[in-house]
C-alpha positions, 0 to 999 in steps of 0.5 A: 664609059671606059677608063681611057675615055674618062681620062681623055675627057678630063684632059680635054676639059682641063686643056680647054679651060687652060686655053680659055683663061686669060694670062695675067699681067705682072705688076711690079711689087710696091709700085703705083702708077699715078696720073698727073697733069702739067699745070701749065700745058695741061699735058697728061703724064704718069708717075711710076712710084716704087716704094722701098720694102721698109716704107710701110714698116718705118713710118718715121723715116724720110726717104731719098728719091731717085727721079728718072725720065724715059720711065718705061725704058729705065724702070726695070734696071733701076728697080733691080739695081736699087733692090740690091744696092740701094734699098732705102730709096723711092723711085719716081719714073716720069712717063712720056706725054700720054695725050699726044696726037694720034698722027705723032704717035703713029709716026714716032711711037709712044715716046714722041714727046721725049724729042720735044720735052728734053730738047732745049733747041728751037731749031726743027729737025727735017726728019721730024717736021711735026715735032715742036722742039725746045720744050725743055724749060717747060718740062723742067717747070712741070717736074719742079712745080708739079711732079716733085711737089706731088711726090713730096706732099704725098710721100715721106721724102727727104727734099734735100736728097733728090737724085736725077737719072737720065740716059742719052737724050734724057741724060742731056736733059739732066745736064741742062737742068744741072746747068740752068737750075742745079738746085732741082736735084742734089745728085745728077746721073748723066749717062752718055749725054751729047753735052756739046749741044749745050754750047752749040745752042748757047745754054749758059751756066747759072751764076749761082754756086752749084751744090751737087754730086754729078756722075757722068759717063760714056761708053768705050765704044761710043763715037769719038764726038761724044768723048771730047765734049764730055771731057770739056764739060767736066773741065768747065764744071771743075773750073767753077771751083764750087766747093760743094760740087763733086764729079765722077767721070766714068768710062763704061765698057760698051757701045751707046746701047750696051753700056746702058745696063752697067751705067744704071748699076754703076750709078746706083752703086755711086749713089749708095757710096754717097749715102754711106759717106753721109751716115 
């Protein structure tokens, strides 16, 4: 066989093998996906648990944990931010419900359960007639009784230093947790939450003293109907005169969508500042 034909044959063989190989999925380093069941509703969820690089090297250290909802949407931003700004933290993402009905998933997408799990109002939405709103209290019970207990049983965590991150509807869910059961987390990051819904649906503040640090933000280009309610919510928090309550009210450049990446960076930077103050 001529040399030119040999080269062509080798090239075709290489190209055929390359085309036939399946691309590999990328896995985020030090990250585990753990299935977990809501012990009350029997709903199926997943926890995306990312451990810091030092976790395996320092067996005596207990780590702060950042819990966040809308896990698929937020994992990249929070992972990148903590990797550079707050290295010694465990990330725990809480997925949307995995066993939703096929018709709901087809109509609303894989995130259908966020509309029900994060909402505290029972009133239905004509746009979503098949969804059962008002499950926030049940979802909070799942987080407190199942998710947090699982993490604290199986990983070296500091139970006194839990943080919550939520944006938009999950930010509103975080505000609901702060108002009703504030001892769930030490630090609350509430990105662009429609907090006017708390008063609209008569969600009452707990009578207990609130010992928490709160970061609440909005985008400069977001609708005015979001600006005033956040200011009023901050005023209500300050009026409580809880000595162990601190509030950071941040205004971030951008719209509801474009303000998100910087919200994650600013919030993690804020957490890192709190950590340095405690050292």
